[in-house]
N, C-alpha and C positions, 0 to 999 in steps of 0.2 A: 650506203646505198646509192652513191653517186660516182660519176667519173668512170664508169665501166661500159664497154661496148655491149656486153650481154648483161642480162639480169642476174641476180643472185638467188639461189635456193636456200631458204632459211628453214632449218629443221627445228621446230619450236616444241619443246616439252610442255605439256599441259597438266593440270592437277589430276591425280588418280582418284580423287574423291572430294577432298576439301578445297573449295575454290580459293581459300586464302593462301594456298601454296603456290599460286601463280607468281612469277617473278616480275619485277619492274621492267626488266629488259624484254621479257616475253610480251608484255602488254605494249611496250613501245614499238616493238617489231611488228606486231599484228596490226597496229594502227597505221604504220607507215608503208607496208607492202602494197602492191597493186592488186594482189589476188591471194586468197587463202584456199588451199586444197585440203579437204578434210575427209576422214574415213566415213563418217556419217554426218551429213550436213545438218540434219535435224538436231542431232545431239550437240554438235559444235555450235549451232546457232544459240542454244541456251547459254553457253559460256560467253559467246561474243555479246549477246544482248545484256548479260549481267554486267559486263564491263563497258557497255555502250560503244562497242566497236562496229562500225558500219563499213564493211568491205565486201566486194563480190566474193561469193563462196561457190566452190566447185567440188564435186565429189571425186575422190580417188580411193578406190578400195580393190580388194583382191580380184573381183570379177570384171572390173573395167580397166585394170591397171595398164594393159597393153595399149589400147586405143587412147585412153586418157593420158597415159604417160607421155606419148608422142606429142599430144596437144600441149601439155605443160612445158615440154622441152622447147617447142616452137615459140611459146610465149616468152620463155627465158631468153631464147636466141634473139627475140625481137626487142629485148631490153626490159622486159617486165620483171619485177621482183616478186617472188612467190614464197609464201610461208606454207610449210607442210605441217599439219597437225594430225594427231590420231585421236581416238575417242578419249583416251586417258594415258598419260605417261609420255614416253619418249618415242618419236617416230623411228621406224626402222627395226624396232624390237618386236619380233613376232607379228609384223605387218608388212605390207608391200612397199613401205617407205624405202627399204633397202634396194628395191628394183629401180626406183626413181633416182636414187643416189648414183647407182651404176650408170644409168642413162646420162645423167648430168656430167659425170666424169668423162664418159666417152665423147661428149660434145664440148669438152673443155669449159664447162660452166662453173662459175665460182659457187662453192657450197660452204655454209657455215652452220653452226648449231647454237641454239640458245638452250643450255642445259636446265634440267629441273627434275621433277619427280620420276622415279623409276621403281616400280613395285618390287622387282626382283631383288634389288640391293637393300631396300628397306626390310623385306622379309628375311633376307640372309642375316642381317645384323640382329634383328629381333628374335631369330630362331634360337640363338644361344649355341649354335653349332660352329665349327671352325670356319672362319672367314678368310684365312690367309690364301687358300687356293680353292677355287670353286669352278663348277661347270654349269653354264646356263643351257638347259635343255628345251625351254619353251613348252609349247603344247605337244603332247605325244600324238602320233598319227591317228587318224580317225578309224582306220581299219584295225580290227582286233589282232589279226596276224602280224601286221606291220608293227603294231605296238609291242607285241611279244618279241619280235626280232630286234627291235631297237633296245628294249630293256635288257635282252641277253647280251647285246653288244657292250652295254655299259655296266655289266654285272661286276666287273673288277675295277671300275673307276674309283680311284682313291680320293678324289676331290669331293667336297660337298657339292651336292647337285640341287639345282633349282628348276622346278617345273611350274608351268601355268596350268591351272585346272578349272574347267567350267563347272558350274553348280549342278547342271542337269545330269552329269555322268561321273561326279566326283567319287562316289562310293565304288563304282565299278572300276575306275582307274586306280584307286587306292588299293583295292583287293588284288588287282593284276600286278601292281608294283610289288606288293608284299609277297605274292606267290613267286615272283622271279628274283627279286633282290633280297628277300628275307625281311624279318621283322626288325627293321633298323630304327634308330633314334631319328625323330622327324619333328617338324613343326608345320602346321597348316595355318596360314595367315589369310584372313578374309576381311573384307570391308575396310582395308587399310586407309587410314587418315579420316575415316568417317565416324559417325556417332557410335555405331555398334561394332567398332573395330574389335577383332577377336583373334587371339593366337592360341592354338591348341598344341601343346608340346607333349611329347611322350613317344612311345613306340608307334609304329604304324597301326598295330592292333588297338592301342589306346585311342588313336584318332578315329579309326573306323567305328569303334564302339560309341564314341562321343557323337559322331554324325548320325549313327543309327538311331540314337535317342532323340535326335532333332528332326521333327516332322518336316520342316521347311528349311532347306539349306539355300541361302541366297548369296549373291555377290560373286564376282570373280575371285579366284583364290590363287595363292602362291604356296606351293608345297616345297619345303626344303628338307632334304634327306642327307644323312651322313654318308660319306664315301665308304667304299669297301675297306675293311681293316687290313693293313699290311701284315699278313701272317708272319712273314720272315722277321719283320721289325719287332712284332709282339714277342715272338719266340726269343729273339736276341735280348730284348729287355728282360725277359724272364730269367735267362741265364746270367745276365750281368748283375742281377740282384743278389747273387750268391758269390762267394769267393772262388778264386781259381782252384784252390785246394779242394773245396767242397765239390766243385764241378768235376775235377779229376776223380775224386772218390766215387762220384755217382756212376761213372763208367767202369772204374776198376772193380767196384762191388758187383757189377754185372758180369764179371769174368773176362773183360777185355784186357788185352796186353797193354802195357804202358804206352807203347808206340801208337796203337790204335786209339787208345783213350785220348792221347794228345791230338790226334787227327780230328776226332769228333769234337773236342773242346774248341779247337781252332775254328772249325766250321760254325759251331754254335755262337761263338763270341765275335766272329767276323775279323779274326786276326790270323796271322800266319802260324804254321806249326812251329817254326823256329822261335817265335815270340813266346809261345806256350812253353816250349822246352826251356828257354832261358829263364822265364819267371818261375817255373815249377822246380827245375833242378837247382835253382839258387837257394830254394828253401829246404831241399832234401840232403 
């Protein structure tokens, strides 16, 4: 934090529920900066008071980000070090922190991050679904038509998808997702890291039924849904489970000529017709 002409913007991840998840580096940074910008100052004050951190606090959220963003940049240009925190988790993920990062970059201000809790990654791992490739979708649009359009765009997305869902409209959102994407394997993670942490795994119908039986659904939620199944890959795996001879017989028994049967087998197995010819004729 020293020896620089301008200040540094520190993106500090905070606990998503359990205060014990705060890192030593996060506490050190929050104690040393000149100013802390928070999504909800009242909420963040509870965190700071818990760890006895006494620093000036300023609000920075969606509805004041343009005016307040310029003010924060000016403070940084004047040499002030600022920590940006969100209500829970990592700044910049589904909040206006990303706008402040862009502003800082445009003004050649040094930016660094103090990593920590991220609900999306925790939910992905706990879901039991494929983690190798995934798509973070965040909150769906507020407008119903826009939500439907967005869901239709990702209908064929093959990566595991992660959504943030608010408790007040979770059933509506789940039903809309099911109507567009189909009844896929999913996991709904709520109250992560807290006392009543719960992960509901199953089809979207299973999760909708479980929530319908629950009178009061509380806490921010993360919904993880399996990606679209690659039909071509599934079909290919089906054909590869039988021998090439059996595959040829399947088409020959339907009355196809040997040449046409070889063409179909090559397409099904993802190999060339010449390879089929070589392998099949070698055995006949």
